[in-house]
BAPAMAR-35291 format. One record per atom (N, C-alpha, C): x, y, z. Coordinates in steps of 0.02 Angstrom, whole numbers, plus 32768, in hexadecimal, padded with zeros to 4 digits. Atoms other than C-alpha are relative to their C-alpha. Example, Ala and Ser with C-alpha at 12.3 -4.5 7.8 and 13.67 -1.06 7.14 Angstrom:
BEGIN
802D7FC58000
82677F1F8186
802D803C8000
7FD67FC57FFD
82AC7FCB8165
7FD980378025
END
This chain:
BEGIN
800880417FDD
A298DC8E4742
7FCA7FD87FDC
803180278026
A242DC0146E2
7FCA7FE2802E
8039801A7FDA
A1A0DBAD4715
80137FC88030
7FEB80397FD4
A1F6DB10475A
8023801A803E
7FDC7FE47FC6
A268DB7847C9
7FD080228030
80337FE17FD6
A1D3DBDC4807
7FDA7FCC8027
802680347FDE
A173DB3E482D
80287FDF8037
7FD5801F7FCD
A207DAF5488C
8006802D803D
7FFC7FD07FC9
A21ADB9348F4
7FC07FFF8029
804180017FDE
A161DB90491C
7FF77FC08027
800880407FDE
A164DAD84948
80267FFF8042
7FD680017FC4
A1F3DAEC49C3
7FE680318035
80167FCE7FD0
A1B7DB8D4A13
7FB97FF38017
8044800F7FEC
A101DB584A11
7FFC7FCB8035
7FFF80357FCE
A127DABC4A72
8013801A8045
7FE67FE87FBF
A182DB1E4AF8
7FD0802E8025
80317FD87FDB
A0ECDB8B4B21
7FC57FD68017
8038802B7FED
A075DAF84B35
7FFB7FF7804C
8001800D7FB8
A0A8DAD64BEA
7FE080398026
801C7FC67FDD
A07DDB864C20
7FB580057FF6
80477FFC800E
9FD3DB844BCB
7FDA7FC78020
8020803A7FE1
9FA9DAD54C08
7FF6800D804B
80057FF37FB9
9FCEDB074CBA
7FCC8037800F
802C7FC87FF5
9F6CDBA84CA9
7FB67FED7FF9
8047800F800D
9ECADB624C60
7FEC7FB98016
800F80437FE9
9ED9DAAE4C9D
7FDF7FD57FCB
802280238036
9EA3DA6F4BF2
80307FF77FC6
7FCE800E8035
9F19DA1A4B77
7FE580147FBC
801C7FF38042
9EA4DA284AE3
7FFD804B7FF1
80047FB78008
9E86DAE34AFE
8045801E7FF2
7FBC7FE7800A
9F40DB044B0D
801A7FEF7FBB
7FE880158042
9F68DAA04A70
7FDD80287FC9
80267FDA8033
9EDDDAF84A0D
801A80477FFD
7FE97FBA7FFF
9F1CDBA34A45
804480077FDF
7FBD7FFE801D
9FD0DB7C4A16
7FFC7FF47FB4
8008800D8048
9F98DB37496E
7FE7803E7FDC
80197FC2801F
9F35DBD44948
803680367FFE
7FC97FD08000
9FCBDC3D497B
80327FF07FC9
7FD180158034
A039DBD74906
7FE580137FBB
801E7FED8041
9FC0DBF34875
8006804C7FF6
7FF97FB88005
9FC2DCAD489B
804880147FF0
7FB97FF2800E
A081DCAD489B
80127FF17FB8
7FF180138045
A08ADC5347F4
7FE380337FCF
801B7FCD802B
A01BDCDB47AD
802380438007
7FE47FBE7FF3
A071DD7047FE
804B80057FF4
7FB77FFA8002
A12BDD484806
801E80067FBB
7FE37FF68042
A14BDD37474C
7FFA80487FE7
800B7FBA8013
A109DDEA473C
8029802F802C
7FE17FD27FD1
A14CDE3D47D9
80487FEA8014
7FC0801B7FEA
A1E5DDCD47F4
7FF77FDD8043
800380247FC1
A207DD584885
801180328038
7FF37FD07FCA
A1FBDDBF4926
80417FF08025
7FC1800C7FDB
A299DDD44991
7FF97FC98034
800D80347FCD
A24ADD654A17
7FC27FD77FEA
80388027801B
A1DEDCE349BC
7FD57FE18037
802680217FCA
A1AEDC8C4A5D
7FD180308023
802B7FCE7FE0
A16DDD2C4AAD
7FC580117FD4
80377FF0802F
A107DD534A11
7FCC7FC98002
802E80398000
A0BCDCA44A0F
7FDC7FFA8042
801F80057FBE
A09BDCA74ACA
7FC680318007
80347FCC7FFB
A03ADD4A4AC4
7FC67FEE7FD1
803480108030
9FDBDD134A28
7FD87FC38017
8023803B7FE8
9FB2DC684A71
7FD2800F803B
802B7FEC7FC7
9F6FDCB74B11
7FC180237FE6
803A7FDE801C
9EFFDD274AA9
7FD27FCF7FDE
802880338022
9EC6DC934A41
7FD97FD58033
802180277FCC
9E9EDC334AE0
7FC48026801C
80387FD77FE9
9E33DCC34B1E
7FC880007FCE
803480018034
9DD9DCC74A78
7FDA7FBD8000
801F80427FFF
9DB9DC0B4A80
7FD07FF9803A
802B80047FC4
9D75DC164B32
7FC0802A7FF7
803A7FD6800A
9D02DCA54B02
7FCF7FE07FCE
802C80228031
9CC0DC424A6D
7FDB7FC78021
801D803B7FE1
9C9DDBAE4ADE
7FD58010803D
80247FEF7FC2
9C4EDC0E4B6F
7FB67FED7FFE
8048800E8005
9B9FDBF34B2F
7FF07FB68008
800B80497FF9
9BB8DB374B3F
80037FE88047
7FFE80157FBB
9BC2DB384BFC
80458007801F
7FC17FFC7FD9
9C4ADB2C4C81
801A80478001
7FEB7FBA8003
9C4ADBEA4C86
802D80148039
7FD77FED7FC7
9C94DBF54D33
80487FED7FF3
7FBC8016800F
9D29DB8E4CFE
8020802B7FCA
7FE57FD88037
9D3DDBEE4C5C
801080468017
7FF27FBE7FE7
9D31DC914CB9
804280038025
7FC080047FDC
9DC1DC5B4D29
80397FFB7FCE
7FCD80058034
9E23DC2B4C8E
800F80457FE2
7FF67FBE801E
9E07DCD94C45
8027802D802F
7FDC7FD87FD0
9E44DD2A4CE5
804A7FF07FFE
7FBB80158000
9EE3DCC34CE4
802380157FBF
7FE17FF08040
9F03DCDF4C2B
8008804B7FF5
7FFD7FB88009
9EE6DD994C3A
803880228028
7FC77FE57FDB
9F77DDB04CB3
803880147FD1
7FCA7FE9802B
A009DE0F4C6B
80367FCB7FF8
7FCB80338002
A085DD864C96
7FE67FC1801F
801280407FE3
A072DCCF4CBA
803D7FE68027
7FC980157FD5
A0DCDC964D4C
801D7FBD7FE9
7FE1803E8015
A15ADC124D1A
80377FEB8030
7FCD80137FCF
A1C0DC014DB9
7FEF7FBC801E
800C80447FE9
A1BEDB444DD2
80437FDF8010
7FC480277FF5
A238DAC34E0F
801B7FE67FBE
7FEB80158042
A23BDA884D5A
8001803F7FD4
7FF97FC08023
A27FDB1C4CF8
7FF87FFB7FB4
800380058049
A289DADA4C46
7FB87FF37FE9
804580048016
A1E5DAED4BE7
7FED7FBA7FE9
80128042801A
A1EADA464B8E
80007FCB8037
7FFF802F7FC9
A21CD9E44C28
7FC5800C802E
803B7FEF7FD8
A195DA3F4C89
7FC17FE17FE1
803B801B8022
A117DA094C06
7FFB7FB58009
800280497FF7
A149D9524C16
7FE67FF08046
8018800D7FBB
A132D9564CD3
7FB680108006
80467FED7FFE
A08CD9AE4CB9
7FD37FCA7FE2
802880338022
A04CD92A4C3F
7FFF7FBD8026
7FFC80417FDE
A082D8984CAD
7FDA80008042
802A7FFD7FC4
9FF1D8A84D26
7FF47FBA801C
800680437FE2
9FE6D8154DA1
7FBB7FE17FF9
8043801D8008
9F2BD8014D81
7FF97FD97FBF
800180238040
9F53D7BF4CD3
802D7FC38004
7FD5803B8001
9F9CD7144CAF
804480117FE2
7FBD7FF0801A
A058D7114C8A
800580047FB4
7FFB7FFA804A
A046D6EA4BCF
7FDA803D7FE6
80267FC68016
9FC3D7734BBF
80278040800D
7FD77FC57FF2
A034D7F24C13
803580097FCA
7FCA7FFC8032
A0BFD7C84B99
7FE380167FBD
801E7FEF8041
A04CD7CF4B01
7FEA80497FFE
80187FBC7FFD
9FFED8734B37
803980327FFF
7FC77FD37FFF
A0A5D8C44B5C
802380037FBC
7FE080008041
A0F0D88D4AB6
7FD680267FCC
802C7FDD802F
A059D8CF4A59
8002804B800C
80017FB97FEE
A058D9754AB7
8045801F7FFA
7FBC7FE67FFC
A113D9884AC6
801A80197FBE
7FE37FEC8041
A145D9894A10
7FD67FED7FC6
802E800E8037
A0AED95A49AB
800D7FBF7FDC
7FF780418020
A0E0D8A6498A
7FBC7FE57FEB
803F801B8019
A05AD8514922
7FEE7FC08027
801380407FE0
9FF6D7BD4966
802A7FC57FE4
7FD68035801D
A05AD74F48ED
80457FFE801F
7FBE7FFD7FE2
A0FFD78B4933
7FFF7FE88048
800780157FBA
A0C4D77449E6
7FF57FB58004
800D80478001
A083D6C649BC
80417FD97FF3
7FC18022800E
A12DD6984974
802D7FFE803D
7FD77FFD7FC4
A182D6CD4A15
7FE47FD28037
801F80267FC9
A105D67A4A8B
7FEE7FB97FEB
800B80448018
A0FAD5DC4A21
7FB67FEC8003
8047800E8004
A040D5E74A05
7FE880177FBB
801A7FEC8040
9FCCD6144975
7FED804A7FFF
80147FBA8006
9FA1D6C04932
7FB9800A801A
80467FFA7FE9
9EE7D6A04953
7FFC8000804C
800280057FB7
9F08D66E4A08
801C8040801F
7FE37FC27FE6
9F75D7094A22
7FCE80397FFB
80327FCB8009
9EEFD77C49DB
7FC97FFB8034
8033800A7FCE
9E6CD7304A4D
801980128045
7FE37FEF7FBF
9EE1D7414AE2
8001804C800B
7FFB7FB77FFA
9EFBD7FB4AC0
7FBA801F8008
80447FE67FF9
9E40D81A4AA9
7FE57FF48046
801980117FBD
9E15D7BF4B4A
8022802A8036
7FDC7FD97FCE
9E9CD81D4BA9
7FE480478005
801A7FBB7FFF
9E59D8C64B76
7FB880028019
804580037FE5
9DA7D8914B9B
80027FFB804C
7FFA80077FB8
9DDDD85C4C49
801680418021
7FE87FC07FE5
9E3AD8FE4C65
7FC780338004
80377FCF8003
9DA3D9644C30
7FC97FEE8032
803780157FD5
9D22D8FD4C8F
80108005804B
7FEC80017FB9
9D83D8EF4D32
801F80428017
7FE07FC17FEF
9DC9D9A04D2A
80457FF6801E
7FBD800D7FE7
9E76D95B4D45
802A80407FF7
7FDA7FC28006
9EE2D9F34D6C
80447FF47FDD
7FC180068024
9F6EDA044CEE
802C803B8013
7FD47FCC7FE7
9FF1DA664D4A
80457FE2800B
7FBC80187FF3
A0ABDA5C4D66
80057FE68048
7FFE801B7FBC
A0CCD9EB4DFC
80328025802B
7FD27FE37FD0
A120DA2B4E98
803C7FD08007
7FC380287FFA
A1CCD9EB4EC9
7FF37FBC8020
800C80407FDE
A188D9654F3D
7FD57FD17FD7
8028802B802C
A116D9244EB2
80297FE37FC6
7FD880188039
A1A4D9074E36
800D7FB58001
7FEF80488001
A1D4D8564E70
7FCA7FD37FE5
8034802D8017
A129D80A4E4E
7FF580057FB5
80067FF88049
A12DD84F4D9D
803F7FEC7FDB
7FBE800B801E
A1E3D8234D7E
80007FC47FD0
7FFE8038802F
A1C9D7754D30
7FE180107FBC
80207FEF8040
A152D7B84CAD
802980337FDA
7FD77FCE8021
A1C2D84D4C89
803D7FDF7FDF
7FC78024801D
A257D7DA4C6E
7FEA7FD87FC3
801A80268039
A1EBD76E4BFC
7FF4802C7FC3
800C7FD18037
A1BAD8064B95
804280137FDE
7FC07FEA801D
A26ED8404B7D
80207FC77FD9
7FE580398024
A2A7D7914B4F
7FD97FF17FC0
802B800B803B
A213D77D4AD8
800C80357FCB
7FF17FC9802F
A23AD8264A89
803F7FF07FDA
7FC280128021
A2EBD7EC4A65
7FF47FC57FD0
800E803A802A
A2ABD7464A21
7FDD80157FC0
80247FE7803B
A235D7A349AB
803080207FCE
7FCF7FE3802D
A2CBD7FF4965
80347FCE7FE7
7FCD80338010
A343D76A4967
7FE77FCE7FCC
801E8031802E
A2CBD6F74909
7FBC801B7FEB
803F7FE18013
A246D76448B5
7FCE7FCF7FE3
8034802C801B
A1A0D70E4891
7FE3801B7FC0
801A7FE0803C
A177D7874805
803980207FD9
7FCE7FE0802A
A1D6D7D14773
80367FD07FE9
7FCB802C801C
A270D78F471A
8043800C8021
7FC17FF37FDD
A2F5D7D24791
800F7FCA8032
7FED80337FD0
A356D75547F8
800C801D8045
7FEE7FE07FC1
A374D7D54880
7FE780487FFF
80157FBB7FF9
A328D87848BD
802F80228033
7FCD7FE37FD5
A3BBD8DC4900
7FE280318032
801E7FCD7FD4
A350D9694948
7FDA7FE08039
802980207FCC
A2DBD8F549A6
802D7FDE8034
7FD280207FD1
A36AD89049F0
802680338029
7FDC7FCB7FDC
A3C9D92D4A1D
7FD5801F8035
802D7FE27FCF
A331D9744A76
7FF67FCF803A
800880317FCC
A319D8D14AD6
803D7FFF802E
7FC37FFF7FD8
A3CED8D54B0F
80038040802A
80007FC27FDA
A3BDD98B4B42
7FD27FFC803C
802F80087FC9
A324D9624BAB
801B7FCF8034
7FE3802F7FD1
A37ED8CD4BF7
80368021802B
7FCC7FDA7FDB
A40FD93F4C27
7FDF802D8035
80237FD37FD1
A395D9BB4C77
7FE27FD9803A
801F80297FCB
A33AD9324CD6
80367FE78030
7FC980177FD5
A3DFD8ED4D16
801A8039802C
7FEA7FC77FD9
A412D99C4D4E
7FCE80128036
80357FF17FD1
A36AD9B54DA3
7FFF7FCF803A
800280347FCC
A373D90F4E01
80407FD57FFB
7FC080238009
A42CD8DF4E04
80087FC2802C
7FF980397FD2
A416D8654E95
7FD37FC67FF0
802F80358012
A38FD7FE4E40
80217FD17FCC
7FDD802E802D
A3D4D7604DEB
7FDF7FF97FBB
8021800C8040
A350D7514D63
800E80367FCC
7FEE7FCE8033
A369D7FA4D0B
80497FFA7FEB
7FB980098012
A425D7D94D13
80077FC77FCF
7FFC803A802C
A40BD72F4CC1
7FE480117FBB
801D7FEB8040
A39CD77B4C3A
803380277FD7
7FCE7FD88023
A421D7FA4C0E
803A7FD47FE9
7FCB802E8013
A4A6D7714C0E
7FEC7FD87FC2
801980288039
A43DD7064B98
7FFF80297FBF
80047FD6803B
A41FD7964B20
804580117FE5
7FBD7FEF8017
A4D6D7C84B1A
80237FC47FE2
7FE0803C801B
A512D7164AFF
7FE27FEC7FBC
801F800E8041
A495D6FF4A72
801480347FCD
7FED7FC9802E
A4BCD7A94A25
80487FF97FE9
7FB980088012
A575D77E4A26
800A7FD87FC0
7FF9802A803B
A558D6FE499C
7FE2801E7FC1
80237FE38039
A4F6D772492B
802B800C7FC2
7FD87FF2803B
A587D7A648B9
800D7FC37FD4
7FF1803C8027
A59DD6F24882
7FC17FDB7FE8
803F8023800F
A4E4D6C54869
7FEE80017FB6
800F7FFA8047
A4DDD6FE47B3
804080027FD8
7FC67FFB802C
A555D6EA4721
7FFC80417FD8
7FFE7FC18026
A583D77346A5
7FC3800A7FD5
803C7FFB802A
A4E8D74A463E
7FC1800A802A
80397FF77FD5
A478D75E46D6
7FDC7FC08012
801E80417FF0
A453D6A446E7
80137FEA8046
7FF480187FBD
A445D64F478F
803B7FCF8002
7FC9802E7FF5
A4E3D5F847CD
7FF37FDB8041
800F80287FC4
A4C2D5694846
803C80018030
7FCE7FF97FCC
A522D56048E9
803F7FD77FF1
7FC5802A800E
A594D4D348AE
802E801D7FCC
7FD87FE38036
A5D1D53B481B
80148048800D
7FF27FBA7FF2
A5E1D5E4486F
804B800C800C
7FBC7FEA7FF4
A688D6404870
8004801F8045
80027FE97FBB
A6A4D650492A
802F803A800E
7FD57FC57FF7
A72BD6D34913
7FD780407FFA
802C7FC58006
A69AD74848EB
7FD7800C803F
80277FF77FC3
A648D72C4993
801E8038802B
7FEB7FC77FD7
A650D7C34A07
80177FE88044
7FE5801B7FC2
A6C4D78D4A92
7FF3802D803C
80107FD27FC9
A6A0D8284AFA
7FBB7FF2801C
804380107FE8
A5E8D7FE4B02
7FFF7FBB8022
7FFD80437FE1
A611D7484B2A
801D80058047
7FE17FF87FBF
A684D7794BB9
7FD080208033
802E7FDF7FD2
A604D7EF4C04
7FC37FD3800F
8039802D7FF6
A577D7724BEA
800F7FCA8032
7FEC80357FD2
A5D5D6E94C45
8007801C8047
7FF87FE07FBE
A600D7614CD4
7FBB800C8020
80447FF47FE7
A549D7924CE6
7FDE7FBF8013
801F80417FF0
A512D6DD4CE1
801A7FE68043
7FE280187FC1
A58BD6AD4D6C
7FE68029803C
801A7FD67FCB
A551D7414DD4
7FB87FEE8010
804680137FF6
A49BD7104DB9
7FFA7FBE8025
800380417FE0
A4BBD65C4DEC
80168005804A
7FEB7FF87FBB
A517D6934E89
7FC8801E802A
80367FDF7FDB
A484D7014EBB
7FC47FD3800B
8039802E7FF9
A409D6724EA4
80167FBE8021
7FE4803B7FDD
A476D5F54F06
80027FC47FD1
7FF780358034
A491D5924E64
7FC07FDA7FF2
8041801E8011
A3D6D56A4E58
7FE980237FC0
80087FDE8040
A3C5D5914D9F
7FB880037FEA
80417FF9801F
A328D5D54D4D
80097FF77FB4
7FFE800E8048
A2FDD5C84C94
8031802D7FDB
7FD27FD28021
A360D6634C61
80497FEE800F
7FBC80147FED
A3FAD62B4CC0
80157FC17FD9
7FF0803D8024
A3F1D5804C6E
800C800D7FB5
7FF67FEF8046
A3DDD5C94BC0
804280257FF6
7FC07FDC8004
A46FD63F4BE1
803A7FD08009
7FCB80317FF6
A4D6D5AC4C20
800C7FD77FC1
7FF880248040
A4B4D54F4B7E
8024802B7FCD
7FDE7FD2802E
A4E6D5E84B19
804980078011
7FBA7FF97FEA
A584D5F94B82
80287FC17FEF
7FDE80408010
A5ADD5414B65
801580007FB7
7FED7FFB8047
A5AAD55F4AA9
803880337FF7
7FD27FC9800A
A60CD6014ABB
80477FF18017
7FBF800A7FE1
A69BD5BB4B22
802F7FD37FD8
7FD5802F8026
A6D9D53A4AA3
8014801E7FBE
7FE77FDF803D
A742D5674A0B
7FE27FE67FC0
801C801B803D
A6E7D4F8498F
7FC27FD6800F
803C80287FF7
A646D4984974
800F7FBA8018
7FF180447FE8
A697D3EB4987
80157FFD8049
7FE980007FBB
A6DCD4204A2F
7FC7800A8032
80397FF57FD4
A62DD43D4A75
7FF47FC4802E
801080347FD0
A605D3DB4B12
7FB47FF47FFE
8048800A800B
A55CD39A4AD8
7FDF7FDD803B
801F80227FC6
A53FD32C4B70
7FF080338037
800E7FCA7FD0
A54BD3C64BDF
7FC480297FE8
80397FDA801A
A4D3D4214B6D
7FBF7FD98008
803B80297FF4
A459D38F4B76
7FEB80048049
80107FFA7FB8
A466D3974C34
7FDD8042800F
801F7FBF7FF4
A43BD44F4C31
7FBA80037FE2
80448001801D
A3A8D4324BBC
7FD27FD48029
8029802A7FD3
A36BD3A64C2F
7FE4802B8039
80167FD37FCA
A363D4294CB9
7FCE80337FE7
802B7FCB801C
A314D4AB4C47
7FB97FE67FF3
8042801A800E
A284D43B4C0F
7FDA7FEE8040
801F800E7FBF
A265D4114CC5
7FE880418020
80107FBF7FE1
A267D4C74CFF
7FCC80267FD7
802C7FD9802C
A210D5134C68
7FF27FD97FC0
800C8029803B
A1CAD4914BEF
7FE080287FC7
801C7FE1803C
A1A4D4CA4B3D
80157FD77FC4
7FEC8024803D
A1A7D47F4A8D
804480177FE7
7FBF7FE68017
A23CD4EF4A63
80397FE18027
7FCC801E7FD6
A2A1D4AE4AF7
80067FB57FF1
7FFF80488011
A26ED3FA4ACF
80257FF47FBF
7FE080098041
A2A6D40F4A1B
804B800C8003
7FB87FF27FF9
A34DD45C4A4A
80227FC78025
7FE580397FDA
A369D3CD4AC5
800A7FC47FD1
7FFA80388030
A349D34E4A3A
803D800A7FD3
7FC57FF1802A
A3CBD3A549CC
80407FF08026
7FC3800D7FD7
A44AD39D4A5A
800B7FB5800A
7FFA80487FF8
A426D2E54A77
801B7FE07FC0
7FE7801A803F
A442D2C249BE
804B800E7FF7
7FBA7FEE8007
A4E9D31D49C7
802E7FD4802B
7FD7802F7FD8
A523D2A14A4C
80087FBD7FDD
7FFC803E8026
A50ED21849C9
7FC27FD58005
803D80287FF7
A463D1D84A02
7FC980187FD0
802E7FE88033
A40AD200495E
7FBD7FDA8004
803D80277FFB
A38DD1714971
7FD480168038
80277FE97FC6
A359D1AA4A1C
7FE180447FF3
80187FBE8011
A348D25C49DD
7FC37FFC7FD1
80388008802E
A2D6D225494F
7FC17FE88024
803980197FDA
A266D1C749C8
7FE28039802B
80187FCA7FD6
A25AD25E4A3B
7FDB80367FD8
80227FCE8029
A225D2CD49AA
7FB67FF27FF8
804680138009
A181D26D499C
7FD380208034
80297FE47FCA
A147D2BA4A41
7FFB804C7FFD
7FFF7FB78005
A166D36D4A09
7FCE80167FCB
80337FEA8030
A0D8D3CB49B2
802080157FBD
7FE57FEE8042
A0F0D3E348F5
800B804C7FF9
7FF17FBA800F
A13FD48648BE
803380007FC7
7FCF7FFB8035
A1ADD4C34831
80457FED8019
7FBF800E7FE3
A244D4B948A3
80087FB6800F
7FFB80477FEF
A21DD40948DE
80097FD57FC1
7FF88024803E
A20BD3C9482B
804780087FE5
7FBC7FF48018
A2B2D41A47FE
80337FD88028
7FD380277FD6
A309D3C84892
7FFB7FB67FEE
800A80478011
A2BDD31F4867
80227FEF7FBD
7FE0800B8041
A2FBD33147B4
804B7FF78008
7FB780057FF6
A3AED34C47EE
80127FBE8022
7FF1803E7FDD
A3A7D2B74863
7FF57FC47FD3
800B80368030
A35CD24647DD
803A7FFC7FCE
7FC87FFF802F
A3E7D27B4767
803E7FDF801E
7FC6801F7FDF
A468D24247E7
7FFC7FB47FFE
800880488006
A41FD19447DA
7FF67FEB7FB7
8004800B8049
A420D1A1471A
7FB97FF37FE7
804780058017
A361D1A7470E
7FEF80417FDD
80027FC08023
A36ED232468F
7FBA80107FE3
80427FF3801C
A2C4D21E463C
7FD080188037
802A7FEB7FC7
A26FD22D46E7
801380478016
7FE97FBD7FEE
A2DBD2C5470B
7FE480357FD1
801D7FD18031
A29ED318466B
7FB7800D8011
80477FF97FEF
A1EAD2F8469F
7FF8802C803E
80047FD67FC4
A209D346474A
800D80497FF0
7FF27FBA8012
A253D3E246FB
7FC7801D7FD7
803C7FE88024
A1BDD3ED4687
7FCD801A8033
802F7FEC7FCD
A151D3F54723
8018803E8026
7FE47FC67FDE
A1C6D4704778
7FF580407FD8
80097FC6802B
A1BED4E646E4
7FB680127FF8
80487FF38005
A100D4D446D9
7FE68026803C
80167FE07FC2
A0EDD50C478D
80208043800D
7FDB7FC17FF4
A169D59B4784
7FE180397FD8
80187FC68026
A135D64C4750
802580057FBD
7FE27FFB8042
A15AD6764698
8046801D8000
7FBF7FDE7FFF
A1ECD6E746C3
802A7FEE803D
7FDB80157FC5
A230D6844756
804C80037FF1
7FB87FF6800E
A2EBD6B04767
80277FBF7FF5
7FDC803F8009
A31DD5F8476F
7FE77FD97FC4
801D80258038
A2B8D5C846D4
80367FEC7FCD
7FCD800F8033
A34BD5D4465B
802F7FC98018
7FD580337FE4
A3B7D56C46D0
7FDF7FBB7FFD
802380408001
A333D4E446DE
7FF67FE87FB8
800780148046
A317D4E64622
80407FE27FE6
7FC0801C8016
A3D0D4C84606
800B7FBB801F
7FF880427FE0
A3D1D43A4683
7FD27FCD7FE0
802E802E8021
A339D3ED4630
801C7FE97FBC
7FE280128041
A38ED3F34585
803B7FD18009
7FC7802B7FF2
A429D3A445D1
7FE97FBA8011
801A80437FEC
A3C7D3164622
7FDF7FDD7FC5
801F801E803B
A366D2FB4580
80347FE17FD2
7FCA801C802A
A408D2E34520
801B7FC0801F
7FE6803C7FDE
A446D26845A3
7FCE7FC67FFB
803280358006
A3A1D209459B
80007FE17FBA
7FFF80198045
A3AED1FB44DE
803D7FD37FF3
7FC38028800A
A45DD1B244EB
7FFC7FBC8025
8000803B7FD6
A42FD12F456C
7FF67FBE7FDB
800980408023
A3EED0A644F4
803F7FEA7FDC
7FC280118024
A492D0AF4496
80367FE7802F
7FCC80127FCF
A4F5D0934536
7FF47FBC801D
801080407FE1
A49DCFF14568
800B7FC87FCE
END
């Protein structure tokens, strides 16, 4: 087994023991440190002894021992009564895992989404703890900066430590108050895989697959709740288009050029069914996930891009920016408005949206529709300057910039 395969096994199994340790010691940092030390031990031992038959059990026992070692090292620094209790809990032969939430990863999300923390902080902390997403990745999902995300995580852990916030798996009657944050985490996890903020891949299959698995589990756990149902519908409808997102060379294919025969009709059918069920359960009072799923369903139901009902999509985006305003929703609404033929209005609306690589790219396309090719080239220059070096859409934007530059050079000859 090569080093990469070992590391992947450790990452997956290590994450799944975090919930148990966090609940036992009530300390996220201690649990993470113990799991990390166990992972280092595994990377040293397994290439020699071979991967054990039950890697998770090996890591769990090792992490518990590492946690005991860490507590003993820290005892001289105070809080001995608390540390002594931790040692008692960690010294038990087995750690009880009989909860209403049976899956380890889903349990960990509920555990991280403590109501004493602000909603964005809960999401950031869960994403960091859940699968080790970097601050840059989390910032990309939450539409903030890496520095702001790092500060948020530091403050969260300081608050947890100072206030002794108990990190334990919630009881069944506590699940509803944590549900919005849990749904946000699962949706954000999928977004991180669907549009990675780091690396040169256009899609992280494993991350998206894990998000869908968690959405399925959450829906099974709370089948009567409309929001988890809507989240699952949204993820399935989005995932249905994945086979057409890249061409044979691995380059991004925009929605207007995608081969819709490649879309997964089974996922679309199930997604639409789940969306309708969710809307019925909420008396047709749509939340942000339902609206996003409805937009995805609107795209999925038509056989071609020209057949898209853009005015209906604009109506849905109008509702979305009212229910859950964000720069991403505003930008998508502008694109939809432009598709109805109101390019001038769309360009005016762009001025109110904060600058970003995506906004500059959209502005370039709209300027090109009005034959302002030189301005479009300038916008794509700015889009590329703001995008990471290996951004998956970089090659697409570079091709569009070259195309607009050629058109701009021809313009004087045409007048």
